[in-house]
N, C-alpha and C positions, 0 to 999 in steps of 0.2 A: 505491499500499501504507500501510497506516495506522501512524501511529510514535507513541511516547510517550516524552514528555521527563523525564529521569529525576529524582528530588526525594531527599531524604534518605531517606524512609520506602522507597524501591525497594531503596535498597543497603544488606548488611551484612558485618562484617568476618567472615571465617573461615567462610564459607557458598557453596555453588557458585554461580554467576551464571546465570541461567536464560535467559539471551538473548546476541546477539552485540551488542557496545555501541559505538556510531560516533561521530564528532564531526561538526562541523557542513558538514564538505568532504565528507563521503559515508565517511573514511577507516574502518578497522576499529582501535578501539583496546583491546578487550579479547573474548576467544574465550568462547563459552559454557563454562561448565563450570569455568574460571578461577576465582579466590579472590582479595578484595580481603585486604591485609593489613594497613591502617592505616588510621585515619582521614582523614590527610593524602590519601592515594588517592581517598577520598569527595568531599573538597573538591574538589580537582582535578577530577574529572569532573562535579561541581554545575556549578564557574567557566566547564567548555566546553560546557556548556550537551548532555553528551552524550544521545543517544537511543538507544533500541532498536525492533527491526519489532514489534507487539503480536502477530503468529502469525509469527515468522521459522522456526521449525522447526527444520532446519540448514542454514541461508540462509547463505551466503557474502560475497555482496555485496549492495548497492544496485541495484534495478532500474534507477533512473533518477539520474544523478549532479545531479538536479534538484532531486530532493527533500532540502530545508530543514527544518536544525531550527526545533522550535516553529512550521510551518507552518500549523499547523492554529488557533492562536491566538495575534492579535499583539496584547499589552496595550497598545502604543500607538497603533493603529488603533484598538481598542476605548475607548481616553481621548478619541479626537476624537469618535467617535460620542456618550460621554458627555456632553461639551462641549456637542455643538451641541444636545443634549437639555435640557442645563443651562438654556441661552439661553432657548429655545423656551417651558420649563415658568415660567420667571424671569417672561416675556415675557404669559404669560398670568396670571399669578398677581397680577401688578403692574399690570398695563393693564384687562384684562377683568373683566366685571362676574361677581360668583361666582356657581357654575353648581352645583350637588350632580353634576351629571349628567356633568360631565369627569370626578370621579373624582382629584381633584387627589392627598390624600393616599397612596391606594394608590398613584398613580405614583410618588409623590415616595419612598415606600416601596420598590416594587421598586425604584427607581434604588439606593435604598441596596444593597438586597443585590446589586446587581450589581456593583456598587464593593468590597462587601465581599467577592465570588467574584475580581475582578480583583488584588486584595490576597492572597488565599489562594494565589492561581496563580501572581506571582511579585513579591513585594514588594519585592525589590531594584531589580529594573525600574520598579514603580510608584514608586520614592522617586526614582530617577532622573529619572522625569518630575516630580517637585515642582521640581529645577535648571534641567534643560534640557529642551526639545521642543516646548512648545506656542506655537498663534502664536494666541489667543484672549485677549480683553482681561480685565485682573484681577478685575473685578465677574464673570466667569464662570468663569476657571480657581483664584482664591481659595479659593472654597468646596469644590472639589473638592481642593486640597491640603489645607484644614483637615479633611476628612472621612478623608483616608491617615494623617495623622497621630494623627488621633483612633482610628485606626482600629491603630493601632501600639502605643498609650497603653493602649488599653481591654484589649485581646488580652494585653498584659503584667500588666496589673492582674488580669485575671481577672472580667472583666466579662460578665453571661453575656450569650446572645445579642440575647435579646428588649431589650436596655437597651444593647446592643451597635449595632444596627439605630435605635434612639431617640437615640443620640449622634451617630451620622454621617447622620441627617436633619437634624440641630438644626445640625448644621457646614454642610450644604448649603445651609440657610434664614436663618442668625440676622445674614447683610446684606441681608436683601429689604426692611427700610424704608429702606434709604438709596440702594436700587439705581438710582432715577433719577439722585441727585446722582455716584454714583460711575461712571456712565455718560457722566455729561453732564461738567459743571466738572473733575471731581477727577481726570479720567484725563489732563489735561493739565496742571495747574495748579500752579504753583511756588511761587508763594504761599502763606503762611500762611491756614488757614480764615477765612473773615468771621465774623462772629457769628452770622449766622444759620446758614449753614454747622455753624459749631460748636454750634450748639443740634440740627441736623436730625443730626447724628452724635449727639449726649449722649441722642437720644429713641429711634435706631433700633432699640434694641433691644427698647422696647416697640411698635413700630410695627411691627417684624417679627410678635411674636405676634397682634397683632391680625390682620394680612394670614393669618396661620395658623389663627388661628380663624374668620375671613371663609369661609377656601375648607374649613373643616371638619373640621381636626386638632382631636383629644381627648386626644391621645397628653399626657398628665403630664408626663413626663418630659422629653419634645423641647421642649416649650413651656417647660419650667422651664429648660431648659439655653442656650436661645434669651435669654432675660430674665434670664439671670444672667452670660450669658460675658465680661463685659467689669467683675463685679467681681473686687477685688482683694484677696490676703492681708492685706494690710497697712490695708484698711478706706480705699481713697483712688480704689475704680470707683465704676460708676456701674451700674443707676440706684438702688439701693437702701442704697450705699454698706456693703457684708456684709462680714465681716471673717472671717480664719481661714478655719475650717470650716463657716461658718455657710452656706455654699452646697456645692451637691453636688459630689463630686468629677468630675463628667463635665462642669460650667462650666469646672471648673480645667482639665482637659484640654482644652476647646475655646476655652481664655483659652489657654495656653501653645501651641498649635497656630495659633490667629491671629496670635499674635504674630510667633512664627519664621517662618510664610509670609510676612506683612509684609514682614518685613528681607528673604528672600534674593530677592522679586520684584522685577523691573526694572519700571520705569514708562518711559513715554514722557519722563520729565527726568530719570532717574536710574539708577544701575545699583543690580541688585541687592546685599547684602550677599552674601559666601562664606558657605557652611554653616559653615565654622568660625568666622569672626564672629559670625555671628550665636549657636549654638551658647555662645560662651565669653562673650556679652551676657547670655545667659539664665543662666549658672555664675553668674555676678556678682551677678544680678537676684536669687536664691532667695530665698525667704523674706520678698520685697519684693510686688512686682508679680506674682511667679508662685509658685505653689506648689514649694517647694523639694524635696519626693520627686520630684513628677513632672518636673521641670526635671531631677533628675537622672537617673531615666529615659528621658528623652529622647535623654541625651546619650548615655546607655550603650548604648540600640538602637540609634541613627544612626552614633556613633562620632564623632571628628572630622574625619573623610572619610568621608562618606555617601556612596552612589552620587550619580554626579551631579557630584560636585567635581572641577575641573582639578587637576592636581599636577605638579609635577616631581620624577623620580626621582634617587636616589642617583647615576647614571650618565649622568643630565641628558637623558635622555628627557622628553618630557610625553606625559602617561597620564590618560584620565577613568578613575574609580573606578566597578565595574561592581556587583561585589559586596561585599558586609559581611563574608565571610571567619567563621570560628569565633572571631578573635582582632578587634573589631569595630576596634580602633587599628591593625591591620595588615592594608587590606582587600586585594581583586583587584583588580587596574587593566587598562587595556588600554592600551598605547602606542600615539601616533598620529604621534609626530615621533621621528627621531634623534636623536641628543645634539648632531647637527651641522645638526641643524635642516630635514632632510630629511623629507618628510611618506611615513610608509609606506602602500604600499597597501591592507591589510589592517590592521586594530587588532591587536596582539600582545600576548598574554596572560603577564603579571606578574605575581607575589607578591609582595607587599610585605614579606613578613614573610623575604622572603632580602636579607642585607642588599646585594646588587649593585641589588635596585629599591626599598631602603627609600625612603618618599615623604620626600623634603627639604624640602620647603616647596608652599604653595598657588598655583596661577599662573594666567594669564591663556591663554585660546584663543590661538594663533596666527594673527596679521590674515590675515584672510579664510577663514578655515576655517569649513567649515558641518557642522554634528554629525548623523551618520547614526545614529539613535538605535536603530532599526531594525536595522543591523550591527553595531551595539556592544555590543546583548544576544543576537545571536542570531537574530532573527526575519525574518520577511520581509515584505513591502508588498504587500497582496493588492490590486488597484485595482480599484475598483468596475465 
């Protein structure tokens, strides 16, 4: 039987509910005809990934206990498919002769629309994927992470759908000009860049634009954002040392996304920064290298503890942030370890707005703990 995962637009205060509502384990939470009385109840249902049957009628029970919330679409599985496709497209663009019949601009544009739909479906889970959950190398997953962060900023700033698609395409393709370098020496290199490598990095925005034009990209904004995404508001960027608002806001968005994504991403030779550390650095750098207004927007939208952050709660439980919540500074988390250090069989939902479960500090995962992102966000993995 079909299920529908409930979103904010499905739930209303003081209006009879049209369906029985269940949690992910199939337990009925609210009967059809009852009314929600507060915003807190709505937030709680969303945090539990509550769902209903599309055509339940007067049905009181789920037919099968194996029906699981969100089984129709797992964003994490879709992300893995997207990453594999990015890998394929990049290799075609960089290593194969240009061929108009391959319709690469159209394929990249279609890919951007799929990423946008994934963000619209469950943005908190998608943000969580930036911080935990993929095994692809940096040259493949970093462009996707930049695209997701650009989506967050662009939507908040009211960028229209056409420009949104262009900036997501730019985020995906902005590093094509140094793809070979990233997948080669830079994957494991600990030493500073050599003179030749630095020159290649400094020229990668122009090389990326050349590659895109070669495959037939004619979208002016897409190309402009790729060219400008390493310009800085203080004029110290490259390739044209543009300053202030002399370069487009979408390029400033991508520059910010690129920097944050690079800071939180682990490499073969180092750990990634925590989200909070990276956001604090961006806050301190407002008006210098990054756009101050956009930096503030990103911090406000992500919160100091965005989805995927590992935290210790006031009661000494270890938890992972899964939902930003209405108050971005007091997100919804799922505890994975007890105060005594024992591991819970299933993650336990906690609301950090509650003083008992207030976030005390950032911390690391327990040694040997394997994060199951599907379980954390209430999805299941469908094997191929």
